[in-house]
C-alpha positions in Angstrom: 58.4 -137.4 -65.4 57.9 -133.1 -65.6 59.9 -133.7 -68.9 57.7 -136.3 -70.7 57.2 -135.4 -74.3 54.0 -133.1 -75.3 51.7 -135.3 -77.9 49.8 -133.3 -80.4 45.8 -134.2 -81.3 43.7 -132.9 -84.0 41.2 -130.2 -83.6 39.7 -127.2 -84.4 38.6 -124.1 -82.3 35.3 -122.7 -83.4 32.7 -120.1 -82.4 29.2 -120.9 -82.2 26.7 -118.4 -80.9 28.1 -115.9 -78.2 30.5 -119.3 -76.9 33.5 -120.8 -78.4 34.9 -124.1 -78.1 37.5 -126.8 -78.9 36.3 -129.4 -81.1 37.6 -133.1 -81.7 36.7 -136.3 -83.5 36.2 -139.2 -81.4 38.6 -141.3 -83.8 41.5 -138.5 -83.5 41.4 -138.8 -79.6 44.3 -140.9 -77.8 42.5 -144.3 -77.4 42.1 -144.3 -73.3 39.8 -140.7 -74.1 37.4 -142.3 -76.9 35.4 -143.5 -74.0 34.1 -141.9 -70.7 36.0 -141.4 -67.9 39.0 -139.8 -65.5 41.0 -139.8 -69.1 38.8 -138.2 -71.1 37.9 -135.5 -68.6 41.9 -135.0 -67.6 42.9 -135.0 -71.2 40.1 -131.8 -71.7 41.0 -130.1 -68.7 44.5 -130.2 -70.0 43.4 -128.9 -73.4 41.3 -126.0 -72.1 44.1 -125.0 -68.9 42.0 -126.3 -65.9 41.8 -126.6 -63.4 44.0 -123.8 -62.7 43.7 -121.8 -58.8 44.3 -118.4 -60.7 41.0 -118.8 -62.6 42.9 -117.2 -65.9 43.6 -120.8 -68.0 46.4 -119.5 -69.2 48.1 -122.6 -69.9 45.5 -123.9 -72.3 42.7 -123.2 -75.1 40.2 -121.8 -72.4 39.0 -117.8 -72.1 38.0 -118.4 -68.3 34.6 -117.5 -68.4 31.7 -119.8 -68.9 31.4 -119.3 -72.9 35.0 -119.9 -73.3 35.6 -123.0 -70.9 33.8 -125.6 -73.7 34.6 -128.9 -75.4 32.9 -131.0 -77.9 33.3 -134.2 -79.2 31.9 -135.5 -82.4 31.6 -138.8 -84.3 29.3 -140.1 -86.8 26.1 -141.5 -86.0 24.6 -145.3 -85.9 21.6 -144.0 -84.5 18.6 -144.4 -87.0 18.0 -140.9 -88.7 21.1 -139.0 -87.6 23.9 -137.9 -89.0 26.3 -136.8 -85.4 27.2 -137.9 -82.3 27.6 -134.7 -80.5 28.8 -134.8 -76.8 29.7 -132.0 -74.9 31.9 -131.1 -72.2 31.5 -128.1 -69.8 35.2 -127.3 -68.5 35.1 -125.8 -64.8 37.4 -123.2 -64.6 39.5 -123.3 -61.2 37.6 -126.8 -60.1 38.5 -130.5 -61.0 36.2 -131.7 -63.3 34.0 -132.0 -66.0 30.2 -131.5 -66.4 28.4 -133.9 -68.3 25.4 -133.2 -67.5 24.0 -130.8 -70.2 24.4 -129.3 -73.6 25.3 -126.1 -75.0 23.0 -124.8 -77.3 25.2 -122.0 -78.7 27.8 -124.5 -80.0 24.7 -126.6 -81.2 24.9 -124.0 -84.1 28.8 -125.0 -84.9 28.2 -129.1 -84.5 26.9 -129.3 -88.2 29.9 -127.0 -90.1 32.3 -129.0 -88.0 30.6 -132.4 -88.7 30.4 -131.7 -92.7 34.3 -130.3 -92.7 35.0 -133.4 -91.1 33.7 -135.7 -93.8 31.5 -137.0 -90.7 28.2 -136.2 -92.7 27.6 -138.6 -95.5 28.6 -136.9 -99.0 25.2 -137.4 -100.2 23.5 -135.2 -97.5 25.4 -132.2 -98.4 24.7 -130.2 -101.7 27.1 -128.0 -103.3 24.9 -125.0 -102.5 22.1 -124.5 -100.7 21.8 -125.5 -97.1 22.3 -128.9 -96.1 20.0 -130.4 -92.9 22.3 -131.9 -90.4 20.9 -134.6 -88.0 22.5 -134.2 -84.3 22.1 -136.5 -81.6 22.6 -134.6 -78.8 23.9 -137.4 -76.2 24.4 -135.9 -73.5 20.5 -135.7 -72.9 19.1 -137.5 -75.3 17.7 -134.8 -77.7 17.6 -134.3 -81.7 18.9 -130.8 -83.2 18.3 -130.0 -86.5 21.1 -127.9 -87.9 20.1 -126.3 -91.2 23.6 -125.0 -92.3 24.5 -122.9 -95.6 26.7 -124.3 -98.3 28.7 -122.5 -101.0 30.7 -124.0 -103.9 31.0 -127.2 -101.7 32.2 -125.7 -98.4 30.4 -124.3 -95.1 29.4 -121.0 -96.0 30.3 -119.1 -92.9 30.4 -115.1 -93.9 27.2 -113.5 -94.0 25.1 -110.6 -93.1 23.5 -112.5 -89.8 23.8 -110.6 -86.4 23.7 -111.7 -83.2 23.1 -109.6 -80.5 27.1 -110.5 -78.0 29.3 -111.4 -81.5 30.8 -108.5 -82.5 30.5 -109.5 -86.2 28.2 -110.4 -88.4 28.3 -113.9 -90.2 26.5 -116.6 -91.9 22.4 -117.9 -90.1 22.5 -121.4 -89.1 18.7 -121.9 -88.2 18.7 -124.2 -85.0 15.8 -126.6 -84.5 15.0 -128.4 -81.1 13.5 -131.2 -81.3 11.1 -132.0 -78.2 12.6 -129.8 -75.7 11.4 -131.0 -72.7 12.0 -134.6 -73.4 15.1 -136.1 -71.1 15.7 -139.6 -72.3 19.3 -140.0 -70.2 17.3 -140.2 -67.0 19.0 -137.3 -65.1 16.3 -135.4 -62.9 12.7 -136.0 -63.8 12.6 -137.9 -67.1 10.3 -136.9 -70.0 8.8 -134.5 -67.7 8.7 -130.5 -68.4 7.2 -129.3 -65.3 8.9 -131.6 -62.7 6.7 -130.5 -60.0 3.6 -131.0 -62.2 3.0 -126.9 -62.1 4.0 -124.4 -63.8 4.1 -121.8 -61.1 6.0 -123.1 -57.4 6.4 -121.2 -54.7 10.1 -121.9 -53.6 11.7 -121.6 -50.5 15.0 -120.8 -50.1 16.5 -120.5 -46.3 18.4 -116.7 -46.3 16.7 -115.3 -49.3 13.2 -115.9 -49.3 9.5 -117.6 -50.2 9.0 -116.2 -54.2 7.2 -118.1 -57.1 9.4 -119.8 -59.6 9.1 -121.6 -63.0 10.5 -125.1 -62.7 11.4 -126.4 -66.2 13.1 -128.8 -67.8 13.1 -127.9 -71.7 16.8 -127.4 -73.8 18.2 -127.1 -70.0 17.1 -127.6 -66.4 16.1 -124.0 -65.8 14.7 -122.3 -63.0 12.9 -119.1 -63.8 11.7 -116.2 -60.8 11.0 -112.7 -61.3 13.7 -110.0 -61.0 11.3 -108.0 -58.2 11.4 -110.9 -56.1 15.1 -111.3 -55.5 15.5 -107.1 -55.9 16.1 -106.5 -59.1 14.9 -105.0 -62.1 15.5 -106.9 -64.9 17.8 -104.5 -66.8 21.4 -105.4 -64.5 24.6 -105.6 -66.2 27.6 -108.6 -65.6 29.0 -106.1 -63.5 26.5 -105.4 -61.0 25.7 -109.2 -60.6 29.2 -110.5 -60.9 30.5 -107.9 -58.3 28.6 -108.1 -55.1 29.9 -111.8 -53.9 26.6 -111.9 -51.8 24.8 -111.8 -55.1 26.4 -114.6 -56.4 26.5 -117.0 -53.4 22.0 -116.0 -53.1 21.7 -117.3 -57.0 24.0 -120.2 -55.6 21.7 -121.2 -53.0 18.4 -120.9 -55.4 20.0 -123.0 -57.4 20.4 -125.4 -54.9 17.3 -125.5 -53.6 15.6 -125.2 -57.0 17.3 -128.3 -58.0 16.3 -130.2 -54.8 12.9 -129.3 -56.0 13.5 -130.4 -59.6 14.3 -133.7 -58.0 17.9 -133.1 -59.8 20.1 -133.7 -56.9 19.0 -135.6 -53.6 20.7 -133.2 -51.2 22.9 -129.7 -51.5 26.4 -131.5 -51.8 25.6 -132.8 -54.2 25.4 -129.5 -56.1 29.6 -129.3 -56.3 29.2 -131.8 -59.1 27.2 -130.0 -61.3 28.1 -126.7 -61.6 26.4 -126.5 -65.4 22.7 -127.3 -64.5 20.6 -126.5 -63.4 20.7 -122.9 -64.7 19.1 -119.8 -63.0 17.5 -116.6 -64.8 15.1 -114.1 -63.6 12.3 -112.2 -65.7 10.8 -108.8 -65.7 8.4 -107.3 -68.2 9.7 -104.5 -71.0 11.9 -101.4 -69.6 14.3 -99.0 -71.6 18.4 -100.0 -70.5 21.9 -100.0 -72.7 23.1 -103.1 -73.3 27.0 -104.1 -72.9 28.1 -102.7 -76.0 26.2 -99.2 -75.5 23.3 -100.4 -77.9 19.6 -99.1 -76.4 17.4 -101.5 -76.1 13.8 -100.3 -75.8 11.2 -101.5 -73.9 8.6 -101.4 -77.3 11.7 -103.9 -79.0 11.1 -106.6 -76.6 8.6 -108.8 -75.5 10.2 -109.3 -71.8 13.8 -109.0 -69.9 15.9 -112.0 -69.1 19.6 -112.5 -67.0 20.7 -115.7 -66.6 23.3 -117.2 -64.5 26.1 -120.0 -65.8 28.7 -120.9 -63.7 28.1 -118.8 -60.9 28.3 -115.7 -63.0 25.7 -113.6 -64.9 25.9 -114.5 -68.8 27.4 -111.8 -70.9 24.4 -112.5 -73.3 22.4 -116.0 -73.2 22.8 -119.5 -73.2 21.7 -121.3 -76.0 20.1 -123.9 -74.2 18.4 -121.6 -71.7 17.2 -119.5 -75.0 15.3 -122.9 -75.7 13.8 -122.9 -72.3 12.7 -119.3 -72.2 11.0 -119.7 -75.6 9.4 -123.3 -74.6 8.0 -121.5 -71.1 6.7 -118.2 -73.0 4.7 -120.9 -75.1 3.1 -121.8 -72.2 0.2 -119.7 -70.7 1.0 -118.6 -67.0 4.7 -119.7 -66.6 6.9 -116.7 -65.2 8.4 -116.1 -68.7 4.5 -116.0 -70.2 3.5 -113.7 -68.2 6.6 -111.3 -68.2 5.9 -111.4 -71.6 2.0 -110.2 -71.0 0.1 -113.4 -70.9 -1.8 -115.8 -73.5 -0.4 -118.1 -76.2 2.8 -117.0 -77.6 4.6 -118.8 -80.8 7.3 -116.8 -80.5 8.9 -113.8 -78.0 11.7 -111.2 -78.3 14.0 -110.9 -75.2 15.9 -108.5 -74.0 20.0 -109.8 -72.5 22.9 -108.0 -71.4 24.2 -107.7 -74.3 21.0 -106.8 -76.4 18.3 -108.8 -77.7 16.9 -112.7 -79.5 14.4 -114.1 -80.8 13.3 -117.6 -79.9 10.2 -119.5 -81.1 8.2 -122.4 -79.6 5.3 -124.7 -81.1 3.7 -125.7 -78.4 0.0 -127.6 -78.3 -1.9 -128.6 -75.7 -2.9 -132.6 -75.3 -5.2 -134.4 -72.8 -5.0 -131.3 -71.2 -0.8 -131.0 -70.8 1.1 -128.7 -72.8 3.7 -130.2 -75.0 6.3 -128.3 -76.7 7.3 -130.0 -80.4 10.1 -127.7 -81.3 12.0 -124.9 -80.2 13.7 -122.5 -82.8 16.5 -119.9 -83.0 19.0 -118.8 -85.6 22.8 -118.5 -84.4 25.6 -118.5 -86.7 29.5 -120.2 -86.4 33.2 -119.7 -87.6 36.3 -121.8 -87.5 38.7 -119.6 -85.7 41.6 -121.9 -85.8 42.0 -125.5 -86.7 45.1 -127.8 -86.7 46.5 -129.8 -83.5 46.1 -128.8 -79.7 49.3 -130.0 -77.6 49.3 -131.7 -74.3 52.0 -133.1 -72.2 52.0 -136.9 -72.6 51.3 -139.4 -70.3 
């Protein structure tokens, strides 16, 4: 029926890092949407305003970009050593699907604050003042994230002086630890393998594009790193240079598909239609001067390398958090394209330039039995509640 009444669902609209999303407690969802399946997907699509052939998401909470078409479902964790289970859904803007194959590293910064405020973390684990350590199970990819959430007067501290390029206003810092970022326990892709091909650099043959070196890494999120110069770029590009060029966007999508094949993420290119979120494609370059999208001057001396990354078919305005984990991990391992762009050698952290400015990310890498292992990746983000109450969607 076209005149069916709307239902309302408790929800919170939050910024985490350089992303925004609608957060739900699992227990607050309508019963059919409490389990994976079409009912859940359709509900989240309607909340966000997808699929929208106009690609504007006017009739929903989405902002018509990969950074703002996101949903999160949280529940208290029954997994030992964890406080909360975190499930992330990347809602396609103009297509009819929700991608559950990866995590959002930016929204990971908002998970701890939301979990505390929503009563999902045991009260005896939350200090009145100081730092609450929230142990998060990232259910999409089977990984543990530790969030260090500042507390003041018994509430999450959201305001502060921490500045994050890509976010206009300062806020309180939320340090994040991504434990064993190369582990992949859900069977998606090459489980447990940081380098699915066994190599830190491969030659990737892409019909119609060319053959060039690539680092194919599964850390934070499966990512295909290529050299900017090998595909005709400098690494200083801003969004319009890529996103206004349909031919360039198609080339990146072709690279992404053939990289996914080499990584074992898909069996054939047809399967890429259902994998808009993973893998990512990023191109790297040595340091250079450029002007960020805000007008801020980024000097070569301020960064170790340059990185630009694609997200849901477009150049990202800053850097996805999960891709930052991949950058930090790859930088820590000698010989990867990321490591070489940063000057080579062993590194515990790098500061990289992205379209909105710069970001520092670290990783702890050890060599065991001739193989590199990264025990954790570290970075800081911030988070803030933008609105809380109920979202409304047509019933049925």
